[in-house]
C-alpha positions in Angstrom: 11.3 -26.0 16.4 10.1 -29.6 16.1 6.7 -28.7 14.8 8.2 -26.6 12.0 10.7 -29.3 11.0 7.9 -31.9 10.8 5.8 -29.7 8.5 8.8 -29.3 6.3 9.5 -33.1 6.3 5.8 -33.8 5.6 6.4 -32.4 2.1 9.6 -34.4 1.5 10.0 -36.1 -1.9 10.7 -39.3 -0.1 7.2 -40.7 0.6 8.4 -42.8 3.6 9.9 -39.7 5.2 6.8 -37.6 4.5 4.5 -40.2 5.9 6.5 -40.6 9.1 6.5 -36.8 9.5 2.7 -36.6 9.0 2.1 -39.3 11.6 4.4 -37.5 14.0 2.5 -34.2 13.5 -0.6 -35.8 14.9 0.9 -36.0 18.3 2.1 -32.4 18.5 -0.1 -30.3 20.9 -2.0 -27.4 19.3 -0.3 -24.9 21.6 3.1 -25.9 20.2 1.9 -25.0 16.6 0.5 -21.7 17.8 3.8 -20.8 19.5 5.8 -21.8 16.4 3.5 -19.6 14.3 4.6 -16.6 16.2 8.2 -17.0 15.1 9.3 -14.3 12.6 11.3 -16.8 10.6 8.7 -19.6 10.6 8.6 -21.5 7.3 5.5 -21.3 5.0 4.7 -25.0 5.3 4.0 -24.5 9.1 1.5 -21.8 8.3 -0.2 -23.9 5.7 -0.3 -27.0 7.9 -1.8 -25.0 10.8 -4.4 -23.4 8.5 -5.5 -26.7 7.2 -5.4 -28.8 10.4 -5.7 -26.4 13.3 -8.8 -27.2 15.3 -9.2 -23.9 17.1 -10.2 -21.8 14.1 -10.3 -18.4 15.8 -7.0 -18.9 17.6 -5.3 -20.2 14.5 -6.5 -17.2 12.4 -5.3 -14.8 15.1 -1.9 -16.4 15.1 -1.5 -16.4 11.4 -2.7 -12.8 10.8 -0.4 -11.6 13.5 2.7 -12.9 11.7 3.6 -10.6 8.8 5.4 -13.5 7.2 2.4 -15.7 6.9 1.5 -16.1 3.3 -1.9 -14.8 2.2 -2.7 -18.2 0.6 -2.6 -19.7 4.2 -4.7 -16.9 5.5 -7.3 -17.6 2.8 -7.9 -21.0 4.4 -8.9 -19.4 7.7 -10.6 -16.3 6.3 -14.0 -17.2 7.9 -12.4 -16.9 11.3 -10.7 -13.5 10.8 -12.1 -10.8 13.0 -13.1 -7.4 11.6 -10.0 -5.8 13.2 -7.8 -8.4 11.5 -9.4 -7.7 8.2 -8.7 -4.0 8.6 -5.1 -4.8 9.4 -4.8 -6.7 6.1 -6.4 -3.7 4.3 -3.8 -1.4 5.9 -1.1 -3.7 4.5 -1.9 -4.1 0.9 1.1 -6.3 0.1 -0.4 -9.3 1.9 -3.6 -9.0 -0.1 -1.8 -8.4 -3.3 0.1 -11.6 -2.9 -3.0 -13.7 -2.5 -6.0 -13.0 -4.8 -7.7 -16.0 -3.2 -7.7 -14.2 0.1 -9.4 -11.2 -1.4 -12.0 -13.6 -2.9 -12.7 -15.2 0.5 -13.1 -11.8 2.3 -14.9 -9.6 -0.2 -18.4 -11.0 0.6 -18.1 -11.2 4.4 -21.4 -9.8 5.8 -19.6 -8.1 8.7 -17.5 -5.7 6.6 -17.9 -2.0 7.1 -19.0 0.2 4.3 -15.5 1.4 3.8 -14.1 -2.1 3.8 -16.7 -3.2 1.2 -15.7 -0.2 -1.0 -12.0 -1.2 -0.8 -12.8 -4.8 -1.8 -14.9 -3.5 -4.7 -11.9 -1.5 -5.8 -9.7 -4.6 -5.6 -12.0 -6.7 -7.7 -13.7 -4.4 -10.2 -13.0 -4.7 -13.9 -10.7 -2.1 -15.3 -11.5 -0.1 -18.4 -8.4 -0.4 -20.6 -9.0 2.8 -22.5 -9.4 4.8 -19.3 -6.3 3.2 -17.9 -4.2 4.0 -20.9 -5.3 7.6 -20.8 -4.5 7.9 -17.1 -1.2 6.1 -17.2 0.0 7.5 -20.4 1.8 10.8 -21.1 0.3 11.8 -24.4 1.5 11.5 -28.0 4.9 12.9 -27.1 5.7 10.0 -24.8 8.7 7.9 -26.0 7.9 4.4 -27.5 9.2 2.6 -24.4 6.8 4.6 -22.2 3.9 3.8 -24.4 4.8 0.1 -24.3 4.8 0.2 -20.5 1.4 2.0 -20.5 -0.1 -0.7 -22.7 1.4 -3.4 -20.6 0.0 -1.9 -17.4 -3.4 -1.4 -19.0 -3.7 -5.1 -19.7 -3.3 -5.9 -16.0 -6.1 -6.3 -13.4 -6.2 -4.3 -10.2 -4.4 -6.9 -8.1 -1.6 -7.2 -10.7 -1.1 -3.5 -10.9 -1.2 -3.2 -7.1 1.5 -5.9 -6.8 3.6 -4.1 -9.4 3.1 -0.8 -7.5 4.5 -2.4 -4.4 7.3 -4.5 -6.0 8.1 -2.9 -9.3 10.7 -0.3 -10.3 10.8 3.4 -10.5 9.2 3.6 -14.0 6.3 1.5 -13.0 5.7 3.6 -9.9 5.9 6.8 -11.8 3.1 5.5 -14.1 1.0 3.8 -11.4 0.9 6.8 -9.1 -1.5 8.2 -11.8 -3.6 5.0 -11.8 -7.3 5.9 -11.5 -7.7 3.1 -8.8 -7.0 4.6 -5.4 -5.7 1.4 -4.0 -3.0 1.2 -6.6 -2.1 4.8 -5.9 -1.8 4.0 -2.2 0.3 0.9 -3.0 2.8 3.1 -4.8 3.2 5.3 -1.7 3.5 2.1 0.5 6.2 0.5 -1.7 9.3 -0.4 0.3 11.3 0.6 -2.8 10.0 4.1 -2.9 12.7 6.8 -2.6 12.6 10.3 -1.2 13.4 11.7 -4.7 10.3 10.0 -6.1 8.1 11.4 -3.3 9.6 14.9 -4.1 8.6 14.4 -7.7 5.1 13.1 -6.9 4.5 16.1 -4.6 5.2 18.5 -7.6 3.1 16.6 -10.1 -0.2 18.2 -11.3 -1.4 15.0 -13.1 -1.9 13.0 -9.9 -5.1 13.0 -7.9 -5.7 15.3 -4.9 -5.9 12.1 -2.8 -2.3 11.2 -3.7 -1.1 14.6 -2.6 -3.1 14.5 0.6 -1.8 11.0 1.4 1.8 12.3 1.0 1.0 15.2 3.4 -0.3 12.8 6.1 2.9 10.7 6.1 5.3 12.1 8.7 8.3 10.5 7.2 7.6 12.1 3.8 7.0 15.5 5.4 10.4 15.5 7.2 11.8 16.3 3.7 11.7 20.0 3.1 11.6 19.6 -0.6 8.4 17.5 -0.3 6.8 20.3 1.8 7.8 23.0 -0.6 6.7 21.1 -3.7 3.3 20.2 -2.1 2.6 23.8 -1.1 3.6 25.1 -4.5 1.5 22.5 -6.4 -1.7 24.1 -7.6 -3.3 20.6 -7.4 -2.7 20.3 -3.7 -5.9 20.7 -1.6 -6.0 24.2 -0.1 -6.3 23.0 3.5 -3.1 21.0 3.1 -1.2 23.9 1.6 -2.4 26.3 4.3 -1.3 23.9 7.0 2.3 23.8 5.7 2.9 27.4 4.6 4.5 28.4 7.9 7.2 25.7 7.4 8.5 27.3 4.2 11.6 29.6 4.5 11.0 33.2 3.7 12.6 32.9 0.2 10.1 30.2 -0.8 7.2 32.1 0.8 8.0 35.1 -1.4 8.1 32.9 -4.5 4.8 31.4 -3.5 3.3 34.9 -3.1 4.0 35.5 -6.7 2.9 32.2 -8.0 -0.3 32.8 -10.0 -1.0 29.1 -10.4 -1.7 28.3 -6.8 -5.2 29.1 -5.3 -5.8 32.7 -4.4 -6.5 31.7 -0.8 -3.0 30.3 -0.5 -1.4 33.4 -2.0 -3.4 35.7 0.3 -2.4 33.7 3.4 1.3 33.7 2.5 1.2 37.5 1.7 -0.3 38.0 5.2 2.5 36.0 6.8 5.1 38.0 4.9 3.6 41.3 6.1 3.6 40.1 9.7 7.3 39.1 9.3 8.1 42.5 7.8 6.4 44.2 10.8 8.5 42.1 13.2 11.6 42.7 11.1 12.0 39.0 10.2 11.6 39.3 6.4 
């Protein structure tokens, strides 16, 4: 579109070309910019120009936040015009916040934030205790040198940096960061587009992750389509009892029998699975 092309030319190295483009931009109607901002492949300069020069603050903010490709740095310039629902949408998609610390800075003191939103921004901006981090992320004295080095590197990062790595890093980083004491970093690991089913299966069996990680896995329909994830969760003594009880019926009889003999899971879970097995025996299903 013409508006998008002009914003690109406005940053041209040739000063004459850039000046002509900037002058031409002044004659483009606002609605043209707003329409261009809806395009999935719109170039970043368009978003930044609109954020800096758009006269209709609320309309501009709504257009920018609605486009997942709009950089967080552009959103930061219209942060004052973001609605509470738009802020929640950003909090639900941690990647956009992680990419723009300045956006977090603009939003964290908004007076209209809910208590939960305030808590999340506090988590994003609070100082991390390096000793606590190393203890949570590490795997003890028996860990290989390369793992200890990774733990030390992660412990030097702030929350935003670890959150970004959780979303964009590799398997080793995710395996460590899923144990991060910060709940947002844990959540980012589970939201990573690079996360594999095999990793989720492993997380579901880990006893050194928080109950919240296990509960979050249980609430993700895509994760729970994987039988191994279901089995690992129910067999994990760290899984909240209500979660385990909810999924016991999905286990095949062989796994239910193994669970009934697992002394590590809560007694309530064992009692329930024994009851289910007895009912199957009565019906001749066992």
